[in-house]
N, C-alpha and C positions, 0 to 999 in steps of 0.2 A: 503494499501500499504507500510505503514513503517513498517508493521509485517512482510512484505517480503524484506525488505532492502532498499525500495527505502527512500531515504533520503534528495531529491533535494530542497523539500521545506523548510529544515532549512539547506540550503548549506551556505547561510552568516554566521549562530552561528559557522557553524561546522569548517570552514576556519579560524576562528578569524576575520572577518571584523571588528566588531565593536571595537576589542581592538587596531589594527592598525589605524582605524580612529581616536581612541583617542590619540595616541602616535603622529599621523601626526598633529591632533589639537595642541598639545602640544608643537610641535617643530617649527610650522608655527608661532607660537601666536595667532592661531584661523583664518588664513587667507587660510587654504590649498583649493585648488581647487579641489583636486582628491580624495575628501573621498568618498569612496564606499556605504554609507547607507545615507547621506544626500539627502534629495530630493525623496528617492526613497519609494516605497512601503512596503518594509521591515523595516522602519525606526521607526516606532510605536512598532513593534513585539519585537526588542532587546533594 
């Protein structure tokens, strides 16, 4: 599927969710409650 341009399986990485989670964590001192990856099925992948 990815050969045909399907990339939804990598969407979190493509949009930079991990980066923005790290920024939110630093700014909030580790107390952010709106992280995209924390507790998600994608957390281990990124």
